[in-house]
C-alpha positions as CSV (number, residue, x, y, z in Angstrom):
1,M,0.1,-0.1,0.2
2,I,1.4,3.6,-1.1
3,V,0.8,6.1,1.5
4,P,0.8,9.9,0.3
5,L,3.5,11.7,1.5
6,N,1.3,14.6,3.0
7,I,-0.4,12.8,5.4
8,V,3.1,11.2,6.6
9,S,4.2,14.3,7.1
10,A,1.1,15.2,9.1
11,R,2.1,12.1,11.0
12,S,5.4,12.9,11.6
13,A,4.6,16.8,12.7
14,Y,1.8,15.5,14.8
15,G,4.3,12.8,16.7
16,I,7.2,16.3,17.1
17,G,4.9,18.6,17.9
18,W,3.1,16.1,20.5
19,G,7.3,15.4,22.1
20,T,7.5,18.9,22.7
21,L,5.2,19.4,24.9
22,A,5.4,16.6,26.9
23,L,9.5,18.4,26.6
24,I,7.6,21.7,27.8
25,N,5.5,19.6,30.5
26,A,8.5,18.5,31.9
27,G,9.9,21.8,32.9
28,L,7.1,23.5,34.0
29,A,6.8,20.1,36.5
30,Q,10.3,21.0,37.3
31,S,9.6,24.5,38.1
32,K,6.8,23.7,40.6
33,N,9.5,20.8,41.9
34,R,7.6,17.9,40.7
35,S,9.3,15.2,38.8
36,G,10.1,15.9,35.2
37,F,10.0,12.5,34.3
38,L,7.0,11.6,35.5
39,W,5.6,14.5,34.1
40,W,7.5,13.8,30.6
41,L,6.0,10.6,30.6
42,T,2.1,11.5,31.9
43,S,2.5,14.1,29.2
44,L,3.2,11.4,26.3
45,L,0.0,9.5,27.6
46,L,-2.2,12.1,28.3
47,G,-0.9,16.1,26.4
48,P,-2.8,18.7,26.4
49,I,-4.6,17.2,30.1
50,A,-1.3,17.1,31.7
51,T,-1.0,20.4,30.3
52,L,-3.4,21.7,32.2
53,L,-3.4,19.3,35.1
54,I,0.1,21.1,36.3
55,V,-0.7,24.2,35.6
56,V,-3.7,24.2,37.5
57,L,-1.3,21.9,40.4
58,D,-0.6,24.0,43.3
59,P,4.2,23.5,43.9
60,V,5.2,21.1,45.7
61,Q,6.2,22.6,49.1
62,K,10.1,21.6,50.6
């Protein structure tokens, strides 16, 4: 089966955007004293929902 080039490009762009969002979320989580790695993993699964959770949750007190 031959897949049109524009579909492949759209899928790869979607994946790059999702991965970039996960990295941004990891940085946001670390700025709120949370585990960047765990939030990176969570972001890979939940994407924008994880961003909302990070923004809404209060920072962890040290």
